[in-house]
PDB file of N, CA, C, O and CB in Angstrom:
ATOM      1  N   UNK A   1     166.799 169.288 181.616  1.00  0.00           N
ATOM      2  CA  UNK A   1     166.812 168.675 180.313  1.00  0.00           C
ATOM      3  C   UNK A   1     168.144 167.968 180.124  1.00  0.00           C
ATOM      4  O   UNK A   1     169.032 168.507 179.463  1.00  0.00           O
ATOM      5  CB  UNK A   1     166.568 169.720 179.205  1.00  0.00           C
ATOM      6  N   UNK A   2     168.302 166.811 180.669  1.00  0.00           N
ATOM      7  CA  UNK A   2     169.484 165.964 180.537  1.00  0.00           C
ATOM      8  C   UNK A   2     170.755 166.643 181.028  1.00  0.00           C
ATOM      9  O   UNK A   2     171.851 166.246 180.634  1.00  0.00           O
ATOM     10  CB  UNK A   2     169.658 165.552 179.101  1.00  0.00           C
ATOM     11  N   UNK A   3     170.635 167.652 181.875  1.00  0.00           N
ATOM     12  CA  UNK A   3     171.795 168.329 182.421  1.00  0.00           C
ATOM     13  C   UNK A   3     172.477 169.275 181.453  1.00  0.00           C
ATOM     14  O   UNK A   3     173.610 169.685 181.704  1.00  0.00           O
ATOM     15  CB  UNK A   3     172.768 167.332 182.883  1.00  0.00           C
ATOM     16  N   UNK A   4     171.828 169.638 180.357  1.00  0.00           N
ATOM     17  CA  UNK A   4     172.415 170.579 179.410  1.00  0.00           C
ATOM     18  C   UNK A   4     172.124 172.000 179.874  1.00  0.00           C
ATOM     19  O   UNK A   4     170.993 172.341 180.223  1.00  0.00           O
ATOM     20  CB  UNK A   4     171.868 170.344 177.975  1.00  0.00           C
ATOM     21  N   UNK A   5     173.159 172.810 179.869  1.00  0.00           N
ATOM     22  CA  UNK A   5     172.997 174.215 180.180  1.00  0.00           C
ATOM     23  C   UNK A   5     172.884 175.020 178.896  1.00  0.00           C
ATOM     24  O   UNK A   5     172.868 174.468 177.796  1.00  0.00           O
ATOM     25  CB  UNK A   5     174.162 174.719 181.034  1.00  0.00           C
ATOM     26  N   UNK A   6     172.807 176.315 179.055  1.00  0.00           N
ATOM     27  CA  UNK A   6     172.675 177.198 177.908  1.00  0.00           C
ATOM     28  C   UNK A   6     173.928 177.111 177.028  1.00  0.00           C
ATOM     29  O   UNK A   6     173.830 177.109 175.801  1.00  0.00           O
ATOM     30  CB  UNK A   6     172.433 178.652 178.371  1.00  0.00           C
ATOM     31  N   UNK A   7     175.088 177.039 177.653  1.00  0.00           N
ATOM     32  CA  UNK A   7     176.338 176.997 176.888  1.00  0.00           C
ATOM     33  C   UNK A   7     176.429 175.749 176.031  1.00  0.00           C
ATOM     34  O   UNK A   7     176.849 175.814 174.876  1.00  0.00           O
ATOM     35  CB  UNK A   7     177.534 177.065 177.824  1.00  0.00           C
ATOM     36  N   UNK A   8     176.036 174.606 176.594  1.00  0.00           N
ATOM     37  CA  UNK A   8     176.087 173.355 175.836  1.00  0.00           C
ATOM     38  C   UNK A   8     175.111 173.370 174.660  1.00  0.00           C
ATOM     39  O   UNK A   8     175.439 172.900 173.570  1.00  0.00           O
ATOM     40  CB  UNK A   8     175.780 172.169 176.753  1.00  0.00           C
ATOM     41  N   UNK A   9     173.920 173.906 174.880  1.00  0.00           N
ATOM     42  CA  UNK A   9     172.932 173.988 173.806  1.00  0.00           C
ATOM     43  C   UNK A   9     173.388 174.915 172.683  1.00  0.00           C
ATOM     44  O   UNK A   9     173.172 174.616 171.508  1.00  0.00           O
ATOM     45  CB  UNK A   9     171.597 174.466 174.360  1.00  0.00           C
ATOM     46  N   UNK A  10     174.019 176.037 173.033  1.00  0.00           N
ATOM     47  CA  UNK A  10     174.536 176.956 172.017  1.00  0.00           C
ATOM     48  C   UNK A  10     175.661 176.286 171.243  1.00  0.00           C
ATOM     49  O   UNK A  10     175.737 176.436 170.024  1.00  0.00           O
ATOM     50  CB  UNK A  10     175.034 178.274 172.664  1.00  0.00           C
ATOM     51  N   UNK A  11     176.533 175.552 171.919  1.00  0.00           N
ATOM     52  CA  UNK A  11     177.625 174.843 171.259  1.00  0.00           C
ATOM     53  C   UNK A  11     177.090 173.793 170.291  1.00  0.00           C
ATOM     54  O   UNK A  11     177.602 173.659 169.180  1.00  0.00           O
ATOM     55  CB  UNK A  11     178.538 174.186 172.298  1.00  0.00           C
ATOM     56  N   UNK A  12     176.071 173.051 170.699  1.00  0.00           N
ATOM     57  CA  UNK A  12     175.454 172.044 169.819  1.00  0.00           C
ATOM     58  C   UNK A  12     174.814 172.722 168.611  1.00  0.00           C
ATOM     59  O   UNK A  12     174.930 172.221 167.493  1.00  0.00           O
ATOM     60  CB  UNK A  12     174.394 171.211 170.590  1.00  0.00           C
ATOM     61  N   UNK A  13     174.145 173.848 168.817  1.00  0.00           N
ATOM     62  CA  UNK A  13     173.525 174.587 167.714  1.00  0.00           C
ATOM     63  C   UNK A  13     174.580 175.090 166.728  1.00  0.00           C
ATOM     64  O   UNK A  13     174.364 175.035 165.518  1.00  0.00           O
ATOM     65  CB  UNK A  13     172.704 175.768 168.256  1.00  0.00           C
ATOM     66  N   UNK A  14     175.704 175.573 167.222  1.00  0.00           N
ATOM     67  CA  UNK A  14     176.778 176.051 166.343  1.00  0.00           C
ATOM     68  C   UNK A  14     177.356 174.893 165.538  1.00  0.00           C
ATOM     69  O   UNK A  14     177.625 175.051 164.348  1.00  0.00           O
ATOM     70  CB  UNK A  14     177.893 176.740 167.165  1.00  0.00           C
ATOM     71  N   UNK A  15     177.552 173.743 166.156  1.00  0.00           N
ATOM     72  CA  UNK A  15     178.079 172.574 165.442  1.00  0.00           C
ATOM     73  C   UNK A  15     177.108 172.141 164.352  1.00  0.00           C
ATOM     74  O   UNK A  15     177.531 171.834 163.238  1.00  0.00           O
ATOM     75  CB  UNK A  15     178.342 171.406 166.419  1.00  0.00           C
ATOM     76  N   UNK A  16     175.817 172.112 164.654  1.00  0.00           N
ATOM     77  CA  UNK A  16     174.805 171.745 163.655  1.00  0.00           C
ATOM     78  C   UNK A  16     174.783 172.765 162.524  1.00  0.00           C
ATOM     79  O   UNK A  16     174.635 172.401 161.357  1.00  0.00           O
ATOM     80  CB  UNK A  16     173.407 171.640 164.306  1.00  0.00           C
ATOM     81  N   UNK A  17     174.930 174.037 162.869  1.00  0.00           N
ATOM     82  CA  UNK A  17     174.955 175.092 161.852  1.00  0.00           C
ATOM     83  C   UNK A  17     176.155 174.932 160.924  1.00  0.00           C
ATOM     84  O   UNK A  17     176.035 175.151 159.719  1.00  0.00           O
ATOM     85  CB  UNK A  17     174.985 176.477 162.516  1.00  0.00           C
ATOM     86  N   UNK A  18     177.295 174.559 161.461  1.00  0.00           N
ATOM     87  CA  UNK A  18     178.489 174.366 160.643  1.00  0.00           C
ATOM     88  C   UNK A  18     178.337 173.147 159.742  1.00  0.00           C
ATOM     89  O   UNK A  18     178.734 173.181 158.578  1.00  0.00           O
ATOM     90  CB  UNK A  18     179.729 174.216 161.530  1.00  0.00           C
ATOM     91  N   UNK A  19     177.765 172.073 160.275  1.00  0.00           N
ATOM     92  CA  UNK A  19     177.639 170.828 159.503  1.00  0.00           C
ATOM     93  C   UNK A  19     176.621 170.989 158.374  1.00  0.00           C
ATOM     94  O   UNK A  19     176.925 170.664 157.226  1.00  0.00           O
ATOM     95  CB  UNK A  19     177.228 169.659 160.424  1.00  0.00           C
ATOM     96  N   UNK A  20     175.447 171.472 158.671  1.00  0.00           N
ATOM     97  CA  UNK A  20     174.364 171.503 157.687  1.00  0.00           C
ATOM     98  C   UNK A  20     174.235 172.833 156.948  1.00  0.00           C
ATOM     99  O   UNK A  20     173.708 172.861 155.836  1.00  0.00           O
ATOM    100  CB  UNK A  20     173.068 171.194 158.364  1.00  0.00           C
ATOM    101  N   UNK A  21     174.684 173.894 157.514  1.00  0.00           N
ATOM    102  CA  UNK A  21     174.549 175.200 156.887  1.00  0.00           C
ATOM    103  C   UNK A  21     173.236 175.860 157.263  1.00  0.00           C
ATOM    104  O   UNK A  21     172.292 175.197 157.694  1.00  0.00           O
ATOM    105  CB  UNK A  21     174.656 175.074 155.380  1.00  0.00           C
ATOM    106  N   UNK A  22     173.186 177.170 157.095  1.00  0.00           N
ATOM    107  CA  UNK A  22     172.007 177.940 157.510  1.00  0.00           C
ATOM    108  C   UNK A  22     170.802 177.659 156.627  1.00  0.00           C
ATOM    109  O   UNK A  22     169.668 177.755 157.098  1.00  0.00           O
ATOM    110  CB  UNK A  22     172.316 179.428 157.488  1.00  0.00           C
ATOM    111  N   UNK A  23     171.010 177.315 155.367  1.00  0.00           N
ATOM    112  CA  UNK A  23     169.897 177.081 154.441  1.00  0.00           C
ATOM    113  C   UNK A  23     169.130 175.804 154.731  1.00  0.00           C
ATOM    114  O   UNK A  23     167.937 175.714 154.445  1.00  0.00           O
ATOM    115  CB  UNK A  23     170.407 177.035 153.035  1.00  0.00           C
ATOM    116  N   UNK A  24     169.810 174.820 155.297  1.00  0.00           N
ATOM    117  CA  UNK A  24     169.173 173.524 155.543  1.00  0.00           C
ATOM    118  C   UNK A  24     168.455 173.448 156.890  1.00  0.00           C
ATOM    119  O   UNK A  24     167.631 172.557 157.093  1.00  0.00           O
ATOM    120  CB  UNK A  24     170.205 172.431 155.468  1.00  0.00           C
ATOM    121  N   UNK A  25     168.747 174.348 157.796  1.00  0.00           N
ATOM    122  CA  UNK A  25     168.144 174.270 159.133  1.00  0.00           C
ATOM    123  C   UNK A  25     166.623 174.321 159.123  1.00  0.00           C
ATOM    124  O   UNK A  25     166.007 173.540 159.848  1.00  0.00           O
ATOM    125  CB  UNK A  25     168.662 175.388 159.984  1.00  0.00           C
ATOM    126  N   UNK A  26     165.971 175.196 158.341  1.00  0.00           N
ATOM    127  CA  UNK A  26     164.497 175.172 158.322  1.00  0.00           C
ATOM    128  C   UNK A  26     163.935 173.852 157.782  1.00  0.00           C
ATOM    129  O   UNK A  26     162.909 173.370 158.261  1.00  0.00           O
ATOM    130  CB  UNK A  26     163.971 176.330 157.476  1.00  0.00           C
ATOM    131  N   UNK A  27     164.614 173.268 156.779  1.00  0.00           N
ATOM    132  CA  UNK A  27     164.155 171.984 156.241  1.00  0.00           C
ATOM    133  C   UNK A  27     164.296 170.875 157.276  1.00  0.00           C
ATOM    134  O   UNK A  27     163.418 170.021 157.400  1.00  0.00           O
ATOM    135  CB  UNK A  27     164.939 171.622 154.975  1.00  0.00           C
ATOM    136  N   UNK A  28     165.389 170.888 158.013  1.00  0.00           N
ATOM    137  CA  UNK A  28     165.609 169.884 159.053  1.00  0.00           C
ATOM    138  C   UNK A  28     164.570 170.036 160.154  1.00  0.00           C
ATOM    139  O   UNK A  28     164.026 169.045 160.641  1.00  0.00           O
ATOM    140  CB  UNK A  28     167.032 170.002 159.638  1.00  0.00           C
ATOM    141  N   UNK A  29     164.294 171.278 160.547  1.00  0.00           N
ATOM    142  CA  UNK A  29     163.285 171.529 161.583  1.00  0.00           C
ATOM    143  C   UNK A  29     161.900 171.089 161.149  1.00  0.00           C
ATOM    144  O   UNK A  29     161.152 170.509 161.937  1.00  0.00           O
ATOM    145  CB  UNK A  29     163.260 173.000 161.944  1.00  0.00           C
ATOM    146  N   UNK A  30     161.551 171.366 159.885  1.00  0.00           N
ATOM    147  CA  UNK A  30     160.240 170.947 159.382  1.00  0.00           C
ATOM    148  C   UNK A  30     160.147 169.427 159.320  1.00  0.00           C
ATOM    149  O   UNK A  30     159.109 168.851 159.645  1.00  0.00           O
ATOM    150  CB  UNK A  30     159.976 171.552 157.992  1.00  0.00           C
ATOM    151  N   UNK A  31     161.223 168.784 158.906  1.00  0.00           N
ATOM    152  CA  UNK A  31     161.231 167.319 158.841  1.00  0.00           C
ATOM    153  C   UNK A  31     161.098 166.699 160.223  1.00  0.00           C
ATOM    154  O   UNK A  31     160.370 165.722 160.398  1.00  0.00           O
ATOM    155  CB  UNK A  31     162.511 166.824 158.173  1.00  0.00           C
ATOM    156  N   UNK A  32     161.793 167.256 161.201  1.00  0.00           N
ATOM    157  CA  UNK A  32     161.679 166.752 162.570  1.00  0.00           C
ATOM    158  C   UNK A  32     160.268 166.963 163.119  1.00  0.00           C
ATOM    159  O   UNK A  32     159.719 166.091 163.791  1.00  0.00           O
ATOM    160  CB  UNK A  32     162.707 167.442 163.479  1.00  0.00           C
ATOM    161  N   UNK A  33     159.690 168.123 162.828  1.00  0.00           N
ATOM    162  CA  UNK A  33     158.331 168.397 163.298  1.00  0.00           C
ATOM    163  C   UNK A  33     157.318 167.427 162.720  1.00  0.00           C
ATOM    164  O   UNK A  33     156.453 166.926 163.438  1.00  0.00           O
ATOM    165  CB  UNK A  33     157.932 169.812 162.947  1.00  0.00           C
ATOM    166  N   UNK A  34     157.424 167.155 161.407  1.00  0.00           N
ATOM    167  CA  UNK A  34     156.514 166.202 160.774  1.00  0.00           C
ATOM    168  C   UNK A  34     156.717 164.801 161.321  1.00  0.00           C
ATOM    169  O   UNK A  34     155.758 164.054 161.521  1.00  0.00           O
ATOM    170  CB  UNK A  34     156.708 166.203 159.263  1.00  0.00           C
ATOM    171  N   UNK A  35     157.973 164.450 161.561  1.00  0.00           N
ATOM    172  CA  UNK A  35     158.267 163.127 162.111  1.00  0.00           C
ATOM    173  C   UNK A  35     157.682 162.938 163.501  1.00  0.00           C
ATOM    174  O   UNK A  35     157.112 161.890 163.803  1.00  0.00           O
ATOM    175  CB  UNK A  35     159.763 162.904 162.156  1.00  0.00           C
ATOM    176  N   UNK A  36     157.822 163.947 164.341  1.00  0.00           N
ATOM    177  CA  UNK A  36     157.265 163.878 165.695  1.00  0.00           C
ATOM    178  C   UNK A  36     155.739 163.823 165.640  1.00  0.00           C
ATOM    179  O   UNK A  36     155.114 163.083 166.399  1.00  0.00           O
ATOM    180  CB  UNK A  36     157.729 165.090 166.538  1.00  0.00           C
ATOM    181  N   UNK A  37     155.141 164.606 164.743  1.00  0.00           N
ATOM    182  CA  UNK A  37     153.681 164.608 164.605  1.00  0.00           C
ATOM    183  C   UNK A  37     153.169 163.235 164.163  1.00  0.00           C
ATOM    184  O   UNK A  37     152.185 162.727 164.701  1.00  0.00           O
ATOM    185  CB  UNK A  37     153.240 165.686 163.596  1.00  0.00           C
ATOM    186  N   UNK A  38     153.850 162.639 163.174  1.00  0.00           N
ATOM    187  CA  UNK A  38     153.449 161.314 162.703  1.00  0.00           C
ATOM    188  C   UNK A  38     153.672 160.256 163.768  1.00  0.00           C
ATOM    189  O   UNK A  38     152.883 159.318 163.877  1.00  0.00           O
ATOM    190  CB  UNK A  38     154.214 160.947 161.441  1.00  0.00           C
ATOM    191  N   UNK A  39     154.729 160.388 164.554  1.00  0.00           N
ATOM    192  CA  UNK A  39     154.979 159.442 165.633  1.00  0.00           C
ATOM    193  C   UNK A  39     153.890 159.518 166.690  1.00  0.00           C
ATOM    194  O   UNK A  39     153.434 158.489 167.190  1.00  0.00           O
ATOM    195  CB  UNK A  39     156.340 159.704 166.264  1.00  0.00           C
ATOM    196  N   UNK A  40     153.471 160.731 167.032  1.00  0.00           N
ATOM    197  CA  UNK A  40     152.401 160.888 168.021  1.00  0.00           C
ATOM    198  C   UNK A  40     151.087 160.289 167.516  1.00  0.00           C
ATOM    199  O   UNK A  40     150.353 159.662 168.280  1.00  0.00           O
ATOM    200  CB  UNK A  40     152.204 162.374 168.362  1.00  0.00           C
ATOM    201  N   UNK A  41     150.791 160.483 166.219  1.00  0.00           N
ATOM    202  CA  UNK A  41     149.578 159.895 165.641  1.00  0.00           C
ATOM    203  C   UNK A  41     149.640 158.374 165.671  1.00  0.00           C
ATOM    204  O   UNK A  41     148.641 157.706 165.937  1.00  0.00           O
ATOM    205  CB  UNK A  41     149.377 160.383 164.200  1.00  0.00           C
ATOM    206  N   UNK A  42     150.816 157.838 165.398  1.00  0.00           N
ATOM    207  CA  UNK A  42     150.970 156.388 165.367  1.00  0.00           C
ATOM    208  C   UNK A  42     150.835 155.780 166.759  1.00  0.00           C
ATOM    209  O   UNK A  42     150.294 154.684 166.904  1.00  0.00           O
ATOM    210  CB  UNK A  42     152.317 156.016 164.765  1.00  0.00           C
ATOM    211  N   UNK A  43     151.317 156.473 167.774  1.00  0.00           N
ATOM    212  CA  UNK A  43     151.251 155.925 169.122  1.00  0.00           C
ATOM    213  C   UNK A  43     149.857 156.034 169.719  1.00  0.00           C
ATOM    214  O   UNK A  43     149.516 155.261 170.613  1.00  0.00           O
ATOM    215  CB  UNK A  43     152.243 156.627 170.014  1.00  0.00           C
ATOM    216  N   UNK A  44     149.035 156.980 169.245  1.00  0.00           N
ATOM    217  CA  UNK A  44     147.678 157.088 169.782  1.00  0.00           C
ATOM    218  C   UNK A  44     146.758 156.047 169.162  1.00  0.00           C
ATOM    219  O   UNK A  44     145.680 155.788 169.697  1.00  0.00           O
ATOM    220  CB  UNK A  44     147.118 158.490 169.541  1.00  0.00           C
ATOM    221  N   UNK A  45     147.152 155.453 168.059  1.00  0.00           N
ATOM    222  CA  UNK A  45     146.375 154.378 167.462  1.00  0.00           C
ATOM    223  C   UNK A  45     145.355 154.827 166.446  1.00  0.00           C
ATOM    224  O   UNK A  45     144.534 154.022 166.007  1.00  0.00           O
ATOM    225  CB  UNK A  45     145.693 153.629 168.515  1.00  0.00           C
ATOM    226  N   UNK A  46     145.380 156.094 166.056  1.00  0.00           N
ATOM    227  CA  UNK A  46     144.437 156.575 165.060  1.00  0.00           C
ATOM    228  C   UNK A  46     144.914 156.174 163.670  1.00  0.00           C
ATOM    229  O   UNK A  46     145.961 156.634 163.215  1.00  0.00           O
ATOM    230  CB  UNK A  46     144.265 158.107 165.160  1.00  0.00           C
ATOM    231  N   UNK A  47     144.153 155.322 162.994  1.00  0.00           N
ATOM    232  CA  UNK A  47     144.509 154.894 161.655  1.00  0.00           C
ATOM    233  C   UNK A  47     143.731 155.721 160.643  1.00  0.00           C
ATOM    234  O   UNK A  47     142.546 155.477 160.414  1.00  0.00           O
ATOM    235  CB  UNK A  47     144.233 153.386 161.463  1.00  0.00           C
ATOM    236  N   UNK A  48     144.387 156.685 160.047  1.00  0.00           N
ATOM    237  CA  UNK A  48     143.727 157.551 159.078  1.00  0.00           C
ATOM    238  C   UNK A  48     144.081 157.186 157.648  1.00  0.00           C
ATOM    239  O   UNK A  48     143.487 157.714 156.708  1.00  0.00           O
ATOM    240  CB  UNK A  48     144.090 158.990 159.339  1.00  0.00           C
ATOM    241  N   UNK A  49     145.037 156.291 157.473  1.00  0.00           N
ATOM    242  CA  UNK A  49     145.487 155.957 156.131  1.00  0.00           C
ATOM    243  C   UNK A  49     144.658 154.792 155.600  1.00  0.00           C
ATOM    244  O   UNK A  49     144.569 153.737 156.228  1.00  0.00           O
ATOM    245  CB  UNK A  49     147.000 155.608 156.124  1.00  0.00           C
ATOM    246  N   UNK A  50     144.057 155.000 154.439  1.00  0.00           N
ATOM    247  CA  UNK A  50     143.279 153.961 153.774  1.00  0.00           C
ATOM    248  C   UNK A  50     144.114 153.430 152.618  1.00  0.00           C
ATOM    249  O   UNK A  50     144.415 154.163 151.676  1.00  0.00           O
ATOM    250  CB  UNK A  50     141.892 154.505 153.275  1.00  0.00           C
ATOM    251  N   UNK A  51     144.490 152.153 152.689  1.00  0.00           N
ATOM    252  CA  UNK A  51     145.379 151.587 151.677  1.00  0.00           C
ATOM    253  C   UNK A  51     144.644 150.770 150.626  1.00  0.00           C
ATOM    254  O   UNK A  51     145.281 150.102 149.812  1.00  0.00           O
ATOM    255  CB  UNK A  51     146.417 150.728 152.336  1.00  0.00           C
ATOM    256  N   UNK A  52     143.329 150.810 150.627  1.00  0.00           N
ATOM    257  CA  UNK A  52     142.590 150.071 149.616  1.00  0.00           C
ATOM    258  C   UNK A  52     142.697 150.791 148.281  1.00  0.00           C
ATOM    259  O   UNK A  52     142.553 152.013 148.231  1.00  0.00           O
ATOM    260  CB  UNK A  52     141.113 149.901 150.027  1.00  0.00           C
ATOM    261  N   UNK A  53     142.947 150.065 147.203  1.00  0.00           N
ATOM    262  CA  UNK A  53     143.086 150.733 145.901  1.00  0.00           C
ATOM    263  C   UNK A  53     141.751 151.266 145.406  1.00  0.00           C
ATOM    264  O   UNK A  53     140.695 150.678 145.642  1.00  0.00           O
ATOM    265  CB  UNK A  53     143.675 149.772 144.867  1.00  0.00           C
ATOM    266  N   UNK A  54     141.828 152.394 144.715  1.00  0.00           N
ATOM    267  CA  UNK A  54     140.618 153.006 144.173  1.00  0.00           C
ATOM    268  C   UNK A  54     140.291 152.367 142.833  1.00  0.00           C
ATOM    269  O   UNK A  54     141.184 152.012 142.064  1.00  0.00           O
ATOM    270  CB  UNK A  54     140.787 154.541 144.022  1.00  0.00           C
ATOM    271  N   UNK A  55     138.997 152.225 142.567  1.00  0.00           N
ATOM    272  CA  UNK A  55     138.573 151.683 141.277  1.00  0.00           C
ATOM    273  C   UNK A  55     138.554 152.799 140.255  1.00  0.00           C
ATOM    274  O   UNK A  55     137.994 153.868 140.499  1.00  0.00           O
ATOM    275  CB  UNK A  55     137.181 151.009 141.377  1.00  0.00           C
ATOM    276  N   UNK A  56     139.168 152.548 139.110  1.00  0.00           N
ATOM    277  CA  UNK A  56     139.149 153.536 138.036  1.00  0.00           C
ATOM    278  C   UNK A  56     137.996 153.209 137.108  1.00  0.00           C
ATOM    279  O   UNK A  56     137.895 152.099 136.585  1.00  0.00           O
ATOM    280  CB  UNK A  56     140.501 153.563 137.261  1.00  0.00           C
ATOM    281  N   UNK A  57     137.137 154.183 136.912  1.00  0.00           N
ATOM    282  CA  UNK A  57     135.994 153.985 136.034  1.00  0.00           C
ATOM    283  C   UNK A  57     136.384 154.383 134.618  1.00  0.00           C
ATOM    284  O   UNK A  57     136.904 155.478 134.399  1.00  0.00           O
ATOM    285  CB  UNK A  57     134.766 154.799 136.521  1.00  0.00           C
ATOM    286  N   UNK A  58     136.140 153.515 133.671  1.00  0.00           N
ATOM    287  CA  UNK A  58     136.448 153.786 132.276  1.00  0.00           C
ATOM    288  C   UNK A  58     135.159 154.168 131.577  1.00  0.00           C
ATOM    289  O   UNK A  58     134.164 153.445 131.632  1.00  0.00           O
ATOM    290  CB  UNK A  58     137.119 152.560 131.589  1.00  0.00           C
ATOM    291  N   UNK A  59     135.190 155.308 130.922  1.00  0.00           N
ATOM    292  CA  UNK A  59     134.025 155.774 130.190  1.00  0.00           C
ATOM    293  C   UNK A  59     134.064 155.137 128.805  1.00  0.00           C
ATOM    294  O   UNK A  59     134.741 155.634 127.905  1.00  0.00           O
ATOM    295  CB  UNK A  59     133.988 157.339 130.101  1.00  0.00           C
ATOM    296  N   UNK A  60     133.343 154.048 128.642  1.00  0.00           N
ATOM    297  CA  UNK A  60     133.376 153.298 127.383  1.00  0.00           C
ATOM    298  C   UNK A  60     132.566 153.962 126.286  1.00  0.00           C
ATOM    299  O   UNK A  60     132.735 153.632 125.113  1.00  0.00           O
ATOM    300  CB  UNK A  60     132.867 151.898 127.602  1.00  0.00           C
ATOM    301  N   UNK A  61     131.701 154.878 126.639  1.00  0.00           N
ATOM    302  CA  UNK A  61     130.868 155.548 125.647  1.00  0.00           C
ATOM    303  C   UNK A  61     131.692 156.392 124.695  1.00  0.00           C
ATOM    304  O   UNK A  61     131.358 156.482 123.513  1.00  0.00           O
ATOM    305  CB  UNK A  61     129.833 156.411 126.331  1.00  0.00           C
ATOM    306  N   UNK A  62     132.757 157.012 125.174  1.00  0.00           N
ATOM    307  CA  UNK A  62     133.597 157.846 124.314  1.00  0.00           C
ATOM    308  C   UNK A  62     134.332 157.001 123.276  1.00  0.00           C
ATOM    309  O   UNK A  62     134.479 157.423 122.129  1.00  0.00           O
ATOM    310  CB  UNK A  62     134.604 158.638 125.157  1.00  0.00           C
ATOM    311  N   UNK A  63     134.789 155.826 123.664  1.00  0.00           N
ATOM    312  CA  UNK A  63     135.525 154.972 122.738  1.00  0.00           C
ATOM    313  C   UNK A  63     134.624 154.476 121.608  1.00  0.00           C
ATOM    314  O   UNK A  63     135.067 154.387 120.463  1.00  0.00           O
ATOM    315  CB  UNK A  63     136.136 153.785 123.484  1.00  0.00           C
ATOM    316  N   UNK A  64     133.376 154.153 121.911  1.00  0.00           N
ATOM    317  CA  UNK A  64     132.446 153.666 120.900  1.00  0.00           C
ATOM    318  C   UNK A  64     132.137 154.756 119.879  1.00  0.00           C
ATOM    319  O   UNK A  64     131.989 154.469 118.691  1.00  0.00           O
ATOM    320  CB  UNK A  64     131.153 153.170 121.556  1.00  0.00           C
ATOM    321  N   UNK A  65     132.037 156.012 120.337  1.00  0.00           N
ATOM    322  CA  UNK A  65     131.743 157.115 119.437  1.00  0.00           C
ATOM    323  C   UNK A  65     132.880 157.314 118.434  1.00  0.00           C
ATOM    324  O   UNK A  65     132.627 157.604 117.265  1.00  0.00           O
ATOM    325  CB  UNK A  65     131.501 158.404 120.233  1.00  0.00           C
ATOM    326  N   UNK A  66     134.107 157.164 118.869  1.00  0.00           N
ATOM    327  CA  UNK A  66     135.244 157.339 117.973  1.00  0.00           C
ATOM    328  C   UNK A  66     135.299 156.226 116.936  1.00  0.00           C
ATOM    329  O   UNK A  66     135.672 156.479 115.790  1.00  0.00           O
ATOM    330  CB  UNK A  66     136.546 157.381 118.767  1.00  0.00           C
ATOM    331  N   UNK A  67     134.938 155.002 117.307  1.00  0.00           N
ATOM    332  CA  UNK A  67     134.967 153.883 116.384  1.00  0.00           C
ATOM    333  C   UNK A  67     133.892 154.060 115.306  1.00  0.00           C
ATOM    334  O   UNK A  67     134.104 153.704 114.147  1.00  0.00           O
ATOM    335  CB  UNK A  67     134.765 152.554 117.140  1.00  0.00           C
ATOM    336  N   UNK A  68     132.744 154.611 115.694  1.00  0.00           N
ATOM    337  CA  UNK A  68     131.658 154.806 114.735  1.00  0.00           C
ATOM    338  C   UNK A  68     132.062 155.834 113.676  1.00  0.00           C
ATOM    339  O   UNK A  68     131.693 155.696 112.510  1.00  0.00           O
ATOM    340  CB  UNK A  68     130.369 155.256 115.458  1.00  0.00           C
ATOM    341  N   UNK A  69     132.806 156.851 114.070  1.00  0.00           N
ATOM    342  CA  UNK A  69     133.226 157.876 113.113  1.00  0.00           C
ATOM    343  C   UNK A  69     134.202 157.312 112.095  1.00  0.00           C
ATOM    344  O   UNK A  69     134.173 157.699 110.927  1.00  0.00           O
ATOM    345  CB  UNK A  69     133.860 159.060 113.841  1.00  0.00           C
ATOM    346  N   UNK A  70     135.068 156.398 112.526  1.00  0.00           N
ATOM    347  CA  UNK A  70     136.078 155.826 111.632  1.00  0.00           C
ATOM    348  C   UNK A  70     135.422 154.912 110.603  1.00  0.00           C
ATOM    349  O   UNK A  70     135.906 154.835 109.474  1.00  0.00           O
ATOM    350  CB  UNK A  70     137.140 155.049 112.436  1.00  0.00           C
ATOM    351  N   UNK A  71     134.353 154.224 110.943  1.00  0.00           N
ATOM    352  CA  UNK A  71     133.701 153.256 110.051  1.00  0.00           C
ATOM    353  C   UNK A  71     132.879 153.937 108.965  1.00  0.00           C
ATOM    354  O   UNK A  71     132.685 153.359 107.895  1.00  0.00           O
ATOM    355  CB  UNK A  71     132.808 152.323 110.855  1.00  0.00           C
ATOM    356  N   UNK A  72     132.394 155.141 109.210  1.00  0.00           N
ATOM    357  CA  UNK A  72     131.514 155.773 108.235  1.00  0.00           C
ATOM    358  C   UNK A  72     132.222 156.545 107.163  1.00  0.00           C
ATOM    359  O   UNK A  72     131.576 157.119 106.287  1.00  0.00           O
ATOM    360  CB  UNK A  72     130.587 156.665 108.917  1.00  0.00           C
TER     361      UNK A  72
END
């Protein structure tokens, strides 16, 4: 793995721990995992995202009922 030994990996982990702190490491790991997962999906060519806007249906019957009550 790029010529890194156990000592170098432990040293890099300690430096990252000092910079980001112990509380942020799980968030960083989760973010990296999601990023790698999304990258793999993007490279395989699977398009799962639908960007077409949804049509909002307006229930006009309720508005007419309220207007009738005000007039009477």
